[in-house]
N, C-alpha and C positions, 0 to 999 in steps of 0.2 A: 091586927094591931099595927100602929105606925112603928117604923124602925127609928129608934132613938139612940143617940150616942150614949155610951156608958158614962156613969158619973165621973170617972177618972178623966175622961176626955175634956171635961169642962174646966178643969183646974188650970189656973194661970191665964185664963182668957177674960177679957173685959168687954163689956157691952156699952154702947151709947145710943140713946134714942134722940130723934129730932122729929119735928112736925112732919117732915117728908119721909120718914121711915127710919131705918137703922143705918147709922154711920159705922164705918169699920176703922176706927183709929188704931194706930200702932204706937207702941211706947215701951217702957221698961217691962211691962207685963207680957209683952210679946204680941203676936198677931191675934186677931179676934176671931172667935168661932161664931159662925152663923148657922142657925138651924131652922128648918121649917116650923118647928114647934116653938121657937123662941123669938121669932121676928116681930111679933106684934101685928098691929093692923097696918097693912101696906097696900097702897093702890098699885096693883100689878098691871104692867103692860100686857096686852093680849098675847097668849101663846098659841101655837098651832093646836088645833082641836085633837082630842083623843080619838082614836079609832079602835075598832074591835081588834085589829091586828096588833096595835101597840099595847093595848091592855093585856092581851094574851101573852105577848112576848115579854112584857115587863114582869108578869107573874112568873113566867118560866125562868127569867134571869135571876129572880130572887132565890131560886132553888140552887144556884151555883154555890159551891163551898169555898170559892176563892174571893178575895177582896177586889172590888172594882173601883177604879179612881180615874179622875180626869184633871188635867191642868188647863184651866180656862184663862185665856189671856189674849194678847195681840202681839204682832211682830215687834222685834227689837226690845223685848222686855226681860230677857234673861232666861227664857224658857228652854233654850237648847242646853245651857249648862245644867239646869235642874233636871231636865228629862234624861239627859245622858248619864248624870251621876246616879239617878234612880235606876236606869236601865242596866248600869254596871254593878248594881247591888244584888247580892245573892237573893234569890226567891222572887225578884220583881221582873215581870215581863212587860217592858214599857216600850211602846212605839214612839215615833216622833209625831209629826202632823199627819194623821191618817187620811186627811182630805187634801194633802199637798199634791200638786200636779206631778211631781217627780217622786215616784214610789221607791226609787233605788235606795235612798238613805233613810226614808221616813217609816217604812213598814218592815217589820222583822222578817227575815228570810224564811223562817220555818212556816210562818203564816202564809206568806206568798206561795210557798211550795205546795201547801195542802188545802188552801181555801181560794175562793173566787174573789179577787180584788175588784173585778168589774161590777160586783154587787153595789159598790158605793155610788156608781152613776145611775143604776136602775132603782135603788131603794136605799137612800142614805141611812134611814133609821134601822132597817134590817142589817145593814152593813155594820153599824156600831154594835148591835146586839151580837153579831157574829164575831166581831173582834173580841168582845168581852167573853164570849163562850169558849174562846180558844186559849187554853192555859196549859202549856206543855208540862210534862212531869217535872217535878222539882221546883215549880213556881207556886207561890201562894197569892200573888197579886198581879193584876192585869190593868194597864192604863195607857194613856196617850195624852197628847196636847191638842187643843182645838181653839180656834177663834170662831165666834158665831157667824161671821161673814162667810166662812167657808162652807157651812152647811146649817142654815138656820133651823130647819125642822129637826135635824138630828140633835143640835145643841139644845133646843127646847125640850126634847124628849129626855135628854140627860139631866137637864136642870130639874125636871119634874120627878125623876126617879130617885127616891130617897135611899135606895140601896147603893148608889154610886157616890163615893166620897169626892168632894170638890175641893181642889186647891186653886184659889183665885190669886193669880200672880199679876201684880200691877206695877208698872214703872211710873211712879208719881211725877217724875220730872218729864213733862211732855216735850220740852225742847230737846232733851237728851234722846228720847225715843225718836223724835222727828228727824234729828240730824244723823242719828245712827242709821236710820233707814235710807236717808239720802246718800250717805257715803257708801252703803252697801250696794245700792242700785247703780251708782256710777262706777264703782270699782269692781263689782262682781264678787267681792269677798264678803261672805255672810257669816262664816264661822271658821275658827281654827281650833284644832285639838289643843287642850290645855298644855302649856309648856312651850308651844310654838309662838313666835312673835310675828306680827304683820311686817311685811317688807317696808323699806324706806319710802318707796313710792306711795304706798297706802297711807303711811303716817303723814306724808307731806301734802296729801290731797286735801284741798279745801272745797267747801260748798260755795260755788261761785255766785249763785242767785238765791236770795231769800224772799219767798212770796209770803208776805204778812197775812193776807186774807186766807191763803191756803193753809198756813200754820194754825190760825185761829179756828178754822173749820176742823182741822185735825184734833185740836184740843177738845172741841165740843163733841166730836165723834167718840173720842176716848172716854170722856166723862160719862156720856150716855151709855157706852158699852159696859163699863165696870159697874155703873149703877144698876144696869139691867141684870148682870150676873148676880150681884149681891141680893137684889130684891126677889129674884126668882129661884134661888138655890134652895131646893127642898132637901132636907136631910142634913147630915153633918158636912160642914164646909169650913175651911180656914182661909184667911187672907195673908199672903206674904208679899213682900215688895222686892223690887230690883236690888235695893241695898242689902236686903237679907240674902239674896242670891250671891252677891259679890263677897260678903263675909262668910258665906256657906252656912249661916244659921237657918236658911230656908230648907236646906237638905235635912238637917237634924229635926227641924220642926215637922217637915213632911213625913219623915220616918216615924216619929212619935204619933202623928195623926193617923198613920196607916197601921199602927200597932207593932212596929218593928224597932229593934234595937240598933244603935249606931255600930257599924263595923269598926274593927280596930284601926283601919285606915280608910279614909274617904277615897272613893274611886275618882278617876280623872274625869273632868267635864270639858268645858270649852274655855278659850282664852278671852279675856276682856280686850276688845280691839282698840278702843278709843280712849283718849285722855279724859280725865274728869273735868277739865277746863272746857266746858261746852262751847263757850264763845270762840275759842281758838279753832273750832272746827269750820268756821265760816271765813270766807275771804275778807280781808281787811275792809274792802269797799262796802261790805254788807253788815258789818258789826254794829254800826250806829243804829241801823234799822232794826236789828235783832234786839238790841238793848231797849230801844223805844217801845217795841211791840210787847215784850214780856213785862216791862215795867208798867205800861198802861193796862195790861191784863191782870196786874196785881201779883205777879210772880217773878220778881227780880232774882229770887233764889235759884231759878232755873238756869242761870248763867253758869252755874257750876254744879257738880254732883259729887257728894261725898263717897 
């Protein structure tokens, strides 16, 4: 039988359909639940083919008695704050980016001590299954965050697996994500522990060059990526946004989705590094070009972020 979410998981979620498939609107009713059983007729992009190995391992993974989940997103979308608060929640064993080049901060110490991290280079799908199989005593949930570009075959395997709960986290303001990435690359500051503030040099740093064509390509890539996630997510999935992360409703929503209660006190996550005035992140010489580009793209609202 197919794994279906319990009836209680559907409450408070709204659906919208369009000729191109399912849209995932957010609003007063909260994020929208997507399920393989409720998507309707969707033209799916081709996924990596099933193999005997994958079928066998997926059957074995469904025998695990802990909950498996993944945060599907892209860089500079608020995933560090969400994943760290989840990791600091009792009973959740949550890694960072398990395919990140630097394993120091992204993969949990106990896993690294007892398992072979080199498996991710030899067999990414098997590595994901091994990550999910490792649930230290006292934990009931295992998860991590992932962008499809990091490991396409592994991501597609996860999307197909209805036993993995998917949290799709999207930063809808593409200019905010783009500029945040640009500042991180030039400054070397990607994250700070919640409560710490970036230094004055970081705050004063501006993006000196705006490449309009490069930005528009970034927008298309992001649109395609999140459309791909939503259309191919089999089994229970929710959509949350960067704004939900900032006001911490994404944390509460994710806990409910995972079947967990809110703790008395929210764990610490990461600090918001940049101003909500997106245009101010660019050098004055570039601002007219930025305004013209986002306006012509139909998104003048991207010049600021609530």
